[in-house]
PLY file of the C-alpha trace (Angstrom):
ply
format ascii 1.0
element vertex 315
property float x
property float y
property float z
element edge 314
property int vertex1
property int vertex2
end_header
11.26 -25.44 18.53
10.60 -26.95 15.21
7.30 -28.03 16.15
6.29 -24.63 17.38
7.60 -23.10 13.79
6.04 -25.67 12.03
2.51 -25.13 14.04
2.55 -21.31 13.31
3.28 -22.04 10.05
0.33 -24.48 9.32
-1.60 -21.63 11.45
-0.85 -19.19 8.72
-1.49 -21.43 6.19
-4.75 -22.14 7.22
-5.94 -18.65 7.47
-5.16 -17.57 4.25
-7.22 -20.70 3.04
-9.89 -19.52 5.22
-9.42 -15.86 3.57
-9.21 -16.81 0.20
-12.10 -18.76 0.49
-14.40 -15.73 1.40
-12.68 -13.87 -1.19
-13.60 -16.49 -3.68
-17.20 -16.70 -2.21
-17.48 -13.09 -2.85
-16.43 -13.29 -6.16
-18.58 -16.45 -7.26
-21.68 -14.71 -5.62
-20.97 -11.25 -7.46
-18.27 -11.02 -9.65
-18.39 -14.24 -12.19
-21.90 -13.23 -13.12
-20.92 -10.16 -14.53
-17.42 -11.15 -15.69
-19.08 -10.28 -19.59
-18.87 -6.38 -17.89
-15.12 -6.26 -18.09
-15.14 -6.54 -22.09
-16.28 -2.93 -22.11
-12.87 -1.70 -20.01
-10.43 -1.30 -22.80
-13.06 0.94 -24.29
-13.15 2.92 -21.37
-9.24 3.10 -21.15
-9.02 4.31 -24.99
-11.29 7.26 -23.72
-8.91 7.92 -20.88
-8.25 11.97 -20.30
-4.55 12.47 -21.17
-4.83 15.27 -18.82
-5.53 13.18 -15.92
-2.88 10.37 -16.98
-0.25 13.08 -16.73
-1.40 14.28 -13.33
-1.64 10.40 -12.21
2.29 10.06 -13.75
3.41 13.12 -12.03
2.25 12.21 -8.47
3.33 8.89 -8.90
7.09 10.07 -9.51
6.40 12.48 -6.58
5.28 9.84 -4.23
9.07 7.91 -5.05
10.87 11.32 -4.38
8.73 11.45 -1.18
9.58 7.80 0.05
13.35 8.57 -0.40
12.96 11.99 1.72
11.23 9.78 4.16
14.05 7.34 4.32
17.26 9.91 4.43
14.79 11.53 7.52
14.69 7.92 8.89
18.54 7.63 8.58
18.78 11.18 10.55
20.72 12.58 7.60
23.19 9.46 6.98
24.65 9.38 3.50
22.94 11.59 0.85
19.47 12.32 -0.19
20.46 11.52 -3.72
22.25 7.94 -2.79
19.38 7.30 -0.71
16.23 7.94 -3.14
18.44 5.83 -5.79
18.59 2.71 -2.94
15.22 3.32 -2.27
13.99 3.02 -5.87
16.32 -0.02 -6.22
14.83 -1.65 -3.23
11.21 -0.97 -4.83
12.33 -3.17 -7.96
13.11 -5.96 -5.50
9.92 -5.94 -3.71
8.30 -6.71 -6.81
9.61 -9.91 -6.25
9.37 -10.13 -2.30
6.44 -9.64 -0.30
6.53 -7.47 3.05
8.79 -5.14 1.03
11.94 -7.86 2.45
13.95 -7.01 -0.31
13.79 -3.11 -0.04
14.60 -3.34 3.83
17.71 -5.72 3.30
19.30 -3.34 0.80
18.61 0.00 2.55
19.97 -1.52 5.96
23.27 -2.99 4.03
23.34 0.96 2.83
23.29 2.30 6.33
26.02 -0.47 7.68
28.35 0.59 4.90
27.88 3.96 6.19
29.31 2.85 9.67
25.82 2.27 11.68
25.44 -0.80 14.02
23.47 -3.72 12.42
20.46 -3.34 14.90
20.58 0.23 14.21
20.85 0.03 10.90
17.66 -2.32 10.83
15.63 0.16 12.52
16.26 3.24 10.15
15.40 1.04 7.43
11.97 -0.14 8.87
11.20 3.13 10.24
9.64 4.48 7.31
7.28 1.21 7.20
6.40 1.42 10.66
5.95 5.27 10.86
3.62 5.18 7.55
1.44 2.32 9.09
1.04 4.33 12.49
0.15 7.59 10.48
-1.97 5.43 8.10
-3.89 4.25 11.36
-4.17 7.69 13.02
-5.61 8.80 9.68
-8.12 5.84 9.08
-9.07 6.87 12.83
-9.55 10.61 12.11
-11.52 10.01 8.81
-13.65 7.20 9.76
-16.22 9.11 11.67
-16.49 11.38 8.28
-16.86 8.17 6.12
-18.99 6.24 8.35
-21.74 9.11 8.32
-21.37 9.74 4.53
-22.10 6.17 4.27
-25.14 5.85 6.96
-26.36 8.90 4.76
-26.36 6.68 1.37
-27.67 4.08 2.90
-30.69 5.94 4.27
-31.13 7.66 0.44
-30.81 4.47 -1.47
-31.12 0.86 -0.74
-27.99 -1.09 0.54
-26.99 -4.00 -2.03
-26.68 -7.76 -0.97
-23.17 -7.75 -2.28
-22.16 -4.64 -0.59
-23.45 -6.08 2.73
-21.56 -9.40 2.06
-18.63 -7.58 1.18
-18.62 -5.45 4.00
-19.49 -8.32 6.35
-16.34 -10.30 4.98
-13.97 -7.54 5.34
-14.94 -7.66 9.15
-14.53 -11.12 9.22
-10.98 -10.98 7.77
-9.98 -8.00 9.93
-11.11 -10.05 12.91
-8.92 -13.13 11.76
-5.89 -11.30 11.29
-6.21 -9.50 14.66
-6.79 -12.60 16.33
-3.91 -14.68 14.50
-1.44 -12.41 14.31
-2.03 -10.63 17.73
1.61 -11.81 18.59
2.96 -10.45 15.46
0.93 -6.91 16.02
2.65 -6.95 19.46
6.07 -7.16 17.81
5.11 -4.28 15.37
3.98 -1.99 18.36
7.29 -3.13 20.19
9.48 -1.99 17.14
7.58 0.99 16.57
8.27 1.96 20.07
11.93 1.45 19.31
11.82 3.38 16.06
10.63 6.16 17.66
12.83 6.00 20.54
15.65 6.37 17.62
14.03 9.50 16.68
16.71 12.40 17.66
14.80 15.30 17.60
11.63 17.27 16.80
13.38 18.23 13.28
13.75 14.40 12.27
10.29 13.67 13.60
8.99 16.50 11.60
10.44 15.58 8.50
9.34 11.83 9.11
6.03 13.07 9.47
5.98 15.55 6.27
7.79 12.61 4.32
4.94 10.20 5.50
2.02 12.61 4.79
3.39 13.30 1.76
3.80 9.50 0.55
-0.10 9.12 1.41
-1.13 12.59 -0.55
0.76 11.91 -3.86
-0.51 8.33 -3.89
-4.41 9.14 -3.14
-3.85 11.58 -5.86
-2.42 8.80 -8.51
-5.58 6.77 -7.53
-7.76 10.08 -7.44
-6.63 11.21 -11.04
-6.99 7.68 -12.19
-10.74 7.70 -11.53
-11.08 11.61 -13.18
-9.39 9.90 -16.12
-12.05 7.90 -16.93
-14.58 10.83 -16.67
-16.05 9.97 -13.56
-16.68 11.83 -10.42
-14.58 11.20 -7.39
-15.19 12.31 -3.71
-11.93 13.05 -2.59
-12.55 11.67 1.05
-13.84 8.39 -0.14
-11.03 7.73 -2.55
-8.36 9.10 0.48
-10.41 6.24 2.48
-9.96 3.72 -0.41
-6.17 4.34 -0.93
-5.19 4.04 2.89
-7.31 0.87 3.30
-5.56 -0.68 0.39
-2.62 0.09 1.36
-2.89 -1.94 4.48
-4.10 -4.82 2.47
-1.15 -4.62 0.65
0.91 -4.52 3.12
-0.18 -7.45 5.08
-0.87 -9.40 1.85
1.93 -12.63 1.22
2.54 -11.31 -2.24
4.83 -9.36 -3.65
3.50 -5.92 -3.74
-0.06 -6.93 -2.55
-0.19 -8.10 -5.82
-4.11 -9.88 -6.62
-5.02 -8.56 -2.87
-4.85 -4.96 -3.56
-6.58 -5.35 -7.12
-9.27 -7.38 -5.56
-9.73 -5.00 -2.70
-10.01 -1.85 -4.93
-12.78 -3.44 -7.34
-14.89 -3.76 -4.34
-13.93 -0.52 -2.84
-14.67 1.37 -6.25
-17.98 -0.83 -7.18
-19.04 0.23 -3.75
-18.77 4.16 -4.83
-21.03 3.00 -7.86
-18.63 2.58 -10.72
-19.46 -0.20 -12.86
-17.12 -3.24 -12.93
-15.59 -2.13 -16.57
-15.09 1.40 -15.17
-13.62 0.23 -11.80
-10.99 -2.12 -13.64
-10.18 0.48 -16.03
-9.28 2.40 -12.87
-7.35 -0.31 -11.28
-5.26 -0.95 -14.19
-4.36 3.02 -14.77
-3.63 2.99 -10.89
-1.30 0.10 -10.55
0.11 0.84 -13.95
1.86 3.71 -12.31
2.22 2.44 -9.11
3.35 -0.79 -9.65
4.19 -1.91 -13.27
5.87 1.69 -14.40
8.11 1.56 -11.62
9.91 -1.54 -12.50
12.18 -0.07 -15.42
13.48 2.72 -12.98
13.54 0.32 -10.33
15.97 -1.87 -12.54
17.85 0.76 -13.56
18.68 1.99 -10.05
19.71 -1.25 -8.72
22.26 -1.99 -11.54
23.43 1.45 -10.96
23.74 0.77 -7.34
25.70 -2.58 -7.91
27.83 -0.50 -10.45
28.91 2.14 -8.30
28.99 -0.13 -5.15
26.48 2.27 -2.90
25.67 -0.70 -0.79
28.21 -2.87 0.84
0 1
1 2
2 3
3 4
4 5
5 6
6 7
7 8
8 9
9 10
10 11
11 12
12 13
13 14
14 15
15 16
16 17
17 18
18 19
19 20
20 21
21 22
22 23
23 24
24 25
25 26
26 27
27 28
28 29
29 30
30 31
31 32
32 33
33 34
34 35
35 36
36 37
37 38
38 39
39 40
40 41
41 42
42 43
43 44
44 45
45 46
46 47
47 48
48 49
49 50
50 51
51 52
52 53
53 54
54 55
55 56
56 57
57 58
58 59
59 60
60 61
61 62
62 63
63 64
64 65
65 66
66 67
67 68
68 69
69 70
70 71
71 72
72 73
73 74
74 75
75 76
76 77
77 78
78 79
79 80
80 81
81 82
82 83
83 84
84 85
85 86
86 87
87 88
88 89
89 90
90 91
91 92
92 93
93 94
94 95
95 96
96 97
97 98
98 99
99 100
100 101
101 102
102 103
103 104
104 105
105 106
106 107
107 108
108 109
109 110
110 111
111 112
112 113
113 114
114 115
115 116
116 117
117 118
118 119
119 120
120 121
121 122
122 123
123 124
124 125
125 126
126 127
127 128
128 129
129 130
130 131
131 132
132 133
133 134
134 135
135 136
136 137
137 138
138 139
139 140
140 141
141 142
142 143
143 144
144 145
145 146
146 147
147 148
148 149
149 150
150 151
151 152
152 153
153 154
154 155
155 156
156 157
157 158
158 159
159 160
160 161
161 162
162 163
163 164
164 165
165 166
166 167
167 168
168 169
169 170
170 171
171 172
172 173
173 174
174 175
175 176
176 177
177 178
178 179
179 180
180 181
181 182
182 183
183 184
184 185
185 186
186 187
187 188
188 189
189 190
190 191
191 192
192 193
193 194
194 195
195 196
196 197
197 198
198 199
199 200
200 201
201 202
202 203
203 204
204 205
205 206
206 207
207 208
208 209
209 210
210 211
211 212
212 213
213 214
214 215
215 216
216 217
217 218
218 219
219 220
220 221
221 222
222 223
223 224
224 225
225 226
226 227
227 228
228 229
229 230
230 231
231 232
232 233
233 234
234 235
235 236
236 237
237 238
238 239
239 240
240 241
241 242
242 243
243 244
244 245
245 246
246 247
247 248
248 249
249 250
250 251
251 252
252 253
253 254
254 255
255 256
256 257
257 258
258 259
259 260
260 261
261 262
262 263
263 264
264 265
265 266
266 267
267 268
268 269
269 270
270 271
271 272
272 273
273 274
274 275
275 276
276 277
277 278
278 279
279 280
280 281
281 282
282 283
283 284
284 285
285 286
286 287
287 288
288 289
289 290
290 291
291 292
292 293
293 294
294 295
295 296
296 297
297 298
298 299
299 300
300 301
301 302
302 303
303 304
304 305
305 306
306 307
307 308
308 309
309 310
310 311
311 312
312 313
313 314
């Protein structure tokens, strides 16, 4: 048993090394020769639009409330919406230090256990928003992919495809294939858990709340990224920004770092550069976006965790 576990661990490490090498090669080929461009990033930030920064801030707040609502729906109205939102915010703070949202899932499942739910039921309820979010994201990507591909082909016909764009696209496809082959068992388990989660949905009302909450998270988070681009006075195609957000969200979920730190930024940098922002502009957008979605929530998350422990909301 230990040998099998060791083999799987080594397999995982090898995959990470291969992916890291691919990313490093892309960086060496394209980004390192252009590091000088980043020195203009702070000049771009200095001239950022306060109007769009406020929009990004409000959208980020809305995404947190949407997450709380979705978790409340996943628990089939167990507990109170205020408590769930507080626990959800506290869980997001823990997720800044643990990968794959493990801290948040553990904290929320403890909340449901205290509310009298069985352990298996509590775990499913705590994971249902993540599972449902991935399902809705994949469905959304499937719906918008034809539009995105059509726009991209049209762009290729009108302009010349840069070599780095071709390398980046090829690298992304290789990474997807590698992850699919290596983690096929994990994908099967995820699908099995998704099926259990869907079976736990008691009625159409709960399902509609889950769909509404998941869509609200996606829309508000997309708006944060869209406002981040507009904040630096650059045009933004809503479909392109939406596609970039949902794909970066998947990258963030599978990245073995807390909150997808590093992997998300690298993916966004490539994606934004492909929309013809220069590197200093792309870096400025990422700094704004991640500030509102990753760094700024640390403070309210820490306060929420302190409040949860003080009131003993979680057992």
